[in-house]
C-alpha beads as a LAMMPS data file, in Angstrom:
LAMMPS data file: protein, C-alpha beads

223 atoms
222 bonds

1 atom types
1 bond types

-500.0 500.0 xlo xhi
-500.0 500.0 ylo yhi
-500.0 500.0 zlo zhi

Masses

1 110.0

Atoms # bond

1 1 1 16.760 -2.484 -1.746
2 1 1 16.658 -4.205 1.500
3 1 1 12.632 -4.822 2.255
4 1 1 10.972 -6.114 5.132
5 1 1 7.673 -7.378 4.692
6 1 1 5.585 -7.599 7.890
7 1 1 3.548 -10.752 8.473
8 1 1 0.246 -10.752 10.892
9 1 1 -1.937 -13.580 12.056
10 1 1 -4.281 -13.670 8.927
11 1 1 -1.918 -12.117 6.471
12 1 1 -2.413 -14.117 3.183
13 1 1 -0.459 -11.796 0.845
14 1 1 2.895 -11.856 2.684
15 1 1 4.129 -14.409 -0.085
16 1 1 3.319 -12.595 -3.031
17 1 1 4.885 -9.257 -1.625
18 1 1 8.159 -11.453 -0.933
19 1 1 8.028 -12.571 -4.310
20 1 1 7.530 -9.089 -6.078
21 1 1 10.027 -7.577 -4.114
22 1 1 12.749 -10.042 -5.029
23 1 1 11.741 -10.390 -8.402
24 1 1 11.509 -6.573 -9.046
25 1 1 13.759 -4.951 -6.860
26 1 1 16.558 -7.445 -6.795
27 1 1 15.439 -7.301 -3.192
28 1 1 17.318 -8.996 0.046
29 1 1 13.526 -9.371 1.289
30 1 1 12.745 -11.265 4.423
31 1 1 9.812 -11.773 6.723
32 1 1 9.246 -10.122 9.995
33 1 1 7.041 -10.975 12.351
34 1 1 4.650 -8.705 14.012
35 1 1 5.795 -9.377 17.612
36 1 1 9.196 -8.316 16.682
37 1 1 10.305 -5.135 17.905
38 1 1 12.885 -3.893 15.361
39 1 1 13.340 -4.262 11.950
40 1 1 16.356 -5.724 9.986
41 1 1 19.240 -3.174 10.133
42 1 1 19.861 -1.342 6.804
43 1 1 16.068 -1.989 5.952
44 1 1 15.002 0.692 3.028
45 1 1 11.456 -0.614 2.558
46 1 1 8.650 -1.898 4.628
47 1 1 6.237 -4.041 2.808
48 1 1 2.894 -4.194 4.824
49 1 1 0.811 -6.862 2.711
50 1 1 -2.611 -7.908 2.173
51 1 1 -4.716 -10.072 4.015
52 1 1 -7.404 -10.038 7.075
53 1 1 -4.998 -9.263 10.008
54 1 1 -6.746 -10.592 13.309
55 1 1 -9.407 -11.670 11.123
56 1 1 -10.345 -8.258 10.766
57 1 1 -11.914 -7.986 14.388
58 1 1 -12.996 -5.084 15.505
59 1 1 -11.577 -3.088 12.335
60 1 1 -10.073 -3.752 9.363
61 1 1 -6.068 -3.314 10.751
62 1 1 -7.391 -1.912 13.966
63 1 1 -5.276 -4.679 16.067
64 1 1 -2.240 -5.047 13.766
65 1 1 -1.937 -1.359 13.882
66 1 1 -1.062 -1.938 17.523
67 1 1 1.294 -4.916 17.118
68 1 1 4.806 -4.166 18.548
69 1 1 6.391 -4.083 14.977
70 1 1 4.615 -1.190 14.342
71 1 1 6.485 1.299 16.519
72 1 1 9.694 0.155 14.341
73 1 1 7.776 0.920 11.395
74 1 1 6.505 4.311 12.604
75 1 1 10.330 5.291 13.418
76 1 1 11.439 3.912 9.930
77 1 1 8.768 6.340 8.281
78 1 1 9.955 9.191 10.376
79 1 1 13.764 8.791 9.262
80 1 1 12.364 9.081 5.684
81 1 1 12.225 5.079 5.105
82 1 1 9.821 3.594 2.733
83 1 1 6.558 2.182 3.548
84 1 1 4.326 0.644 1.274
85 1 1 0.734 -0.845 2.545
86 1 1 -1.595 -2.980 0.051
87 1 1 -5.028 -3.858 0.933
88 1 1 -5.209 -4.586 4.742
89 1 1 -1.632 -2.924 4.801
90 1 1 -3.368 0.265 3.833
91 1 1 -6.198 -0.209 6.409
92 1 1 -3.140 -0.768 8.889
93 1 1 -1.449 2.413 7.834
94 1 1 -5.084 4.574 8.309
95 1 1 -5.349 2.948 11.440
96 1 1 -1.583 3.490 12.830
97 1 1 -2.104 7.332 11.778
98 1 1 0.589 6.946 9.391
99 1 1 -1.710 7.962 6.407
100 1 1 -5.168 9.738 6.625
101 1 1 -8.360 8.593 6.514
102 1 1 -10.086 5.147 6.796
103 1 1 -11.054 2.410 4.658
104 1 1 -14.959 1.472 4.836
105 1 1 -17.156 -1.102 3.623
106 1 1 -17.552 -1.306 0.112
107 1 1 -20.411 0.509 -1.367
108 1 1 -23.291 -2.136 -1.921
109 1 1 -21.640 -4.054 1.187
110 1 1 -19.756 -6.923 -1.749
111 1 1 -16.819 -8.270 -1.703
112 1 1 -14.792 -7.101 -4.739
113 1 1 -12.229 -9.455 -6.330
114 1 1 -11.363 -8.960 -10.087
115 1 1 -9.136 -6.339 -12.147
116 1 1 -10.089 -2.845 -12.066
117 1 1 -8.174 0.429 -14.001
118 1 1 -6.338 2.829 -12.152
119 1 1 -5.062 6.232 -13.889
120 1 1 -1.965 7.197 -12.311
121 1 1 -2.602 10.709 -10.943
122 1 1 1.189 11.639 -9.942
123 1 1 4.405 10.090 -11.656
124 1 1 7.006 12.243 -9.576
125 1 1 6.809 9.911 -6.268
126 1 1 9.120 7.416 -5.169
127 1 1 6.194 4.781 -6.117
128 1 1 5.145 6.327 -9.249
129 1 1 8.243 7.653 -11.176
130 1 1 8.319 4.558 -13.882
131 1 1 4.724 5.910 -14.924
132 1 1 3.296 8.590 -16.843
133 1 1 0.716 11.147 -15.333
134 1 1 -2.559 10.037 -16.736
135 1 1 -1.610 6.648 -17.646
136 1 1 -3.862 3.701 -17.001
137 1 1 -2.840 0.513 -15.674
138 1 1 -4.774 -2.616 -14.965
139 1 1 -4.106 -3.629 -11.252
140 1 1 -6.309 -6.699 -9.281
141 1 1 -8.266 -5.829 -6.187
142 1 1 -9.797 -8.193 -3.514
143 1 1 -11.265 -6.547 -0.641
144 1 1 -14.442 -5.831 1.356
145 1 1 -13.419 -2.742 3.190
146 1 1 -11.666 -0.666 0.605
147 1 1 -13.981 2.184 0.648
148 1 1 -11.754 5.471 1.046
149 1 1 -13.213 8.093 3.386
150 1 1 -11.993 11.124 5.336
151 1 1 -13.661 14.495 6.762
152 1 1 -14.055 17.170 4.153
153 1 1 -11.114 19.374 5.908
154 1 1 -8.646 16.054 5.332
155 1 1 -10.023 15.745 1.531
156 1 1 -9.312 19.507 0.932
157 1 1 -5.625 18.858 2.349
158 1 1 -4.970 15.358 0.538
159 1 1 -6.246 17.253 -3.007
160 1 1 -4.517 20.694 -2.348
161 1 1 -1.008 19.053 -1.364
162 1 1 -1.370 16.392 -4.206
163 1 1 -1.279 12.864 -2.334
164 1 1 -3.380 11.500 -4.558
165 1 1 -1.268 9.013 -6.316
166 1 1 -4.016 6.618 -8.158
167 1 1 -7.405 6.802 -8.733
168 1 1 -10.149 4.536 -9.983
169 1 1 -11.309 4.513 -13.622
170 1 1 -14.640 3.148 -13.108
171 1 1 -15.153 3.314 -9.139
172 1 1 -15.777 -0.571 -7.742
173 1 1 -16.003 0.629 -4.185
174 1 1 -17.525 3.934 -3.611
175 1 1 -14.464 5.803 -2.696
176 1 1 -14.580 9.366 -2.353
177 1 1 -12.884 11.048 -5.285
178 1 1 -11.973 7.779 -6.788
179 1 1 -9.178 7.538 -4.586
180 1 1 -7.233 4.076 -4.505
181 1 1 -3.747 5.194 -3.171
182 1 1 -2.779 8.135 -1.458
183 1 1 0.880 9.315 0.060
184 1 1 1.818 10.942 3.206
185 1 1 2.702 14.732 3.074
186 1 1 6.775 14.060 2.956
187 1 1 5.856 11.108 0.222
188 1 1 7.715 8.148 1.395
189 1 1 4.563 6.374 2.543
190 1 1 2.294 4.959 0.414
191 1 1 -1.192 2.960 1.199
192 1 1 -3.232 1.637 -1.796
193 1 1 -6.147 -1.174 -2.334
194 1 1 -5.271 -2.543 -5.529
195 1 1 -2.148 -5.246 -5.527
196 1 1 0.215 -4.232 -7.842
197 1 1 2.635 -7.340 -6.115
198 1 1 -0.292 -9.324 -8.285
199 1 1 0.875 -7.792 -11.481
200 1 1 4.159 -8.090 -12.094
201 1 1 4.331 -11.197 -14.624
202 1 1 2.175 -11.407 -17.765
203 1 1 1.138 -14.956 -16.625
204 1 1 -0.907 -13.252 -13.896
205 1 1 -2.775 -11.209 -16.349
206 1 1 -0.703 -7.936 -16.262
207 1 1 2.592 -6.296 -15.734
208 1 1 1.110 -2.850 -14.649
209 1 1 2.226 -3.728 -11.104
210 1 1 6.056 -3.751 -11.994
211 1 1 6.336 0.049 -12.582
212 1 1 5.511 0.877 -8.763
213 1 1 8.518 -1.613 -7.681
214 1 1 10.598 -0.278 -10.743
215 1 1 10.332 3.368 -9.550
216 1 1 11.573 2.268 -5.835
217 1 1 14.539 0.633 -7.415
218 1 1 15.583 4.093 -8.579
219 1 1 15.342 5.775 -5.278
220 1 1 18.504 4.265 -3.513
221 1 1 19.413 3.880 0.299
222 1 1 16.924 5.815 2.437
223 1 1 18.898 7.702 5.212

Bonds

1 1 1 2
2 1 2 3
3 1 3 4
4 1 4 5
5 1 5 6
6 1 6 7
7 1 7 8
8 1 8 9
9 1 9 10
10 1 10 11
11 1 11 12
12 1 12 13
13 1 13 14
14 1 14 15
15 1 15 16
16 1 16 17
17 1 17 18
18 1 18 19
19 1 19 20
20 1 20 21
21 1 21 22
22 1 22 23
23 1 23 24
24 1 24 25
25 1 25 26
26 1 26 27
27 1 27 28
28 1 28 29
29 1 29 30
30 1 30 31
31 1 31 32
32 1 32 33
33 1 33 34
34 1 34 35
35 1 35 36
36 1 36 37
37 1 37 38
38 1 38 39
39 1 39 40
40 1 40 41
41 1 41 42
42 1 42 43
43 1 43 44
44 1 44 45
45 1 45 46
46 1 46 47
47 1 47 48
48 1 48 49
49 1 49 50
50 1 50 51
51 1 51 52
52 1 52 53
53 1 53 54
54 1 54 55
55 1 55 56
56 1 56 57
57 1 57 58
58 1 58 59
59 1 59 60
60 1 60 61
61 1 61 62
62 1 62 63
63 1 63 64
64 1 64 65
65 1 65 66
66 1 66 67
67 1 67 68
68 1 68 69
69 1 69 70
70 1 70 71
71 1 71 72
72 1 72 73
73 1 73 74
74 1 74 75
75 1 75 76
76 1 76 77
77 1 77 78
78 1 78 79
79 1 79 80
80 1 80 81
81 1 81 82
82 1 82 83
83 1 83 84
84 1 84 85
85 1 85 86
86 1 86 87
87 1 87 88
88 1 88 89
89 1 89 90
90 1 90 91
91 1 91 92
92 1 92 93
93 1 93 94
94 1 94 95
95 1 95 96
96 1 96 97
97 1 97 98
98 1 98 99
99 1 99 100
100 1 100 101
101 1 101 102
102 1 102 103
103 1 103 104
104 1 104 105
105 1 105 106
106 1 106 107
107 1 107 108
108 1 108 109
109 1 109 110
110 1 110 111
111 1 111 112
112 1 112 113
113 1 113 114
114 1 114 115
115 1 115 116
116 1 116 117
117 1 117 118
118 1 118 119
119 1 119 120
120 1 120 121
121 1 121 122
122 1 122 123
123 1 123 124
124 1 124 125
125 1 125 126
126 1 126 127
127 1 127 128
128 1 128 129
129 1 129 130
130 1 130 131
131 1 131 132
132 1 132 133
133 1 133 134
134 1 134 135
135 1 135 136
136 1 136 137
137 1 137 138
138 1 138 139
139 1 139 140
140 1 140 141
141 1 141 142
142 1 142 143
143 1 143 144
144 1 144 145
145 1 145 146
146 1 146 147
147 1 147 148
148 1 148 149
149 1 149 150
150 1 150 151
151 1 151 152
152 1 152 153
153 1 153 154
154 1 154 155
155 1 155 156
156 1 156 157
157 1 157 158
158 1 158 159
159 1 159 160
160 1 160 161
161 1 161 162
162 1 162 163
163 1 163 164
164 1 164 165
165 1 165 166
166 1 166 167
167 1 167 168
168 1 168 169
169 1 169 170
170 1 170 171
171 1 171 172
172 1 172 173
173 1 173 174
174 1 174 175
175 1 175 176
176 1 176 177
177 1 177 178
178 1 178 179
179 1 179 180
180 1 180 181
181 1 181 182
182 1 182 183
183 1 183 184
184 1 184 185
185 1 185 186
186 1 186 187
187 1 187 188
188 1 188 189
189 1 189 190
190 1 190 191
191 1 191 192
192 1 192 193
193 1 193 194
194 1 194 195
195 1 195 196
196 1 196 197
197 1 197 198
198 1 198 199
199 1 199 200
200 1 200 201
201 1 201 202
202 1 202 203
203 1 203 204
204 1 204 205
205 1 205 206
206 1 206 207
207 1 207 208
208 1 208 209
209 1 209 210
210 1 210 211
211 1 211 212
212 1 212 213
213 1 213 214
214 1 214 215
215 1 215 216
216 1 216 217
217 1 217 218
218 1 218 219
219 1 219 220
220 1 220 221
221 1 221 222
222 1 222 223
């Protein structure tokens, strides 16, 4: 699966994302600088990695969401191409309008950096088909603004349309409805705060993140 890992000023999980794509997807994975205006030809997956883009100035992900490359990312998603945003990447997806809601300061206002338990809510998406519904995963988090929030109408739509893919089992940050990861209505854009790319090798303490990438490896080329 040809993968473009987007680099913003302040990205710090980009190398992890590139390694995960190459290791689990057998991917032709490359970095794409945020100032570029187009994606590499035949890109299938766009990976927006974690970090502190633009130092989290204004709001986390707010400036990155307006980078030139995001026009190409939006066009890619509109064509049905796959987009994965992790941590800061999730924040960029909400700030750019590719996913609903917002990520706010953690409950308690403390940065959380530890392994948490996630519950797989849906195992029928392009990002979760290698899991089973109800499966518990051990995945690390590292964020200060990871509390998912949306207005009541948006929350009702998310739940009603089955857009919640992962929930926390033991909420670490105050996210509404224990939300850890959501997809868009079409199912080709996923945002999540936990870091699956940091849980693909036993040496790192968990291989539970591999299932997300293994799921993507079965979907084939997006047209």
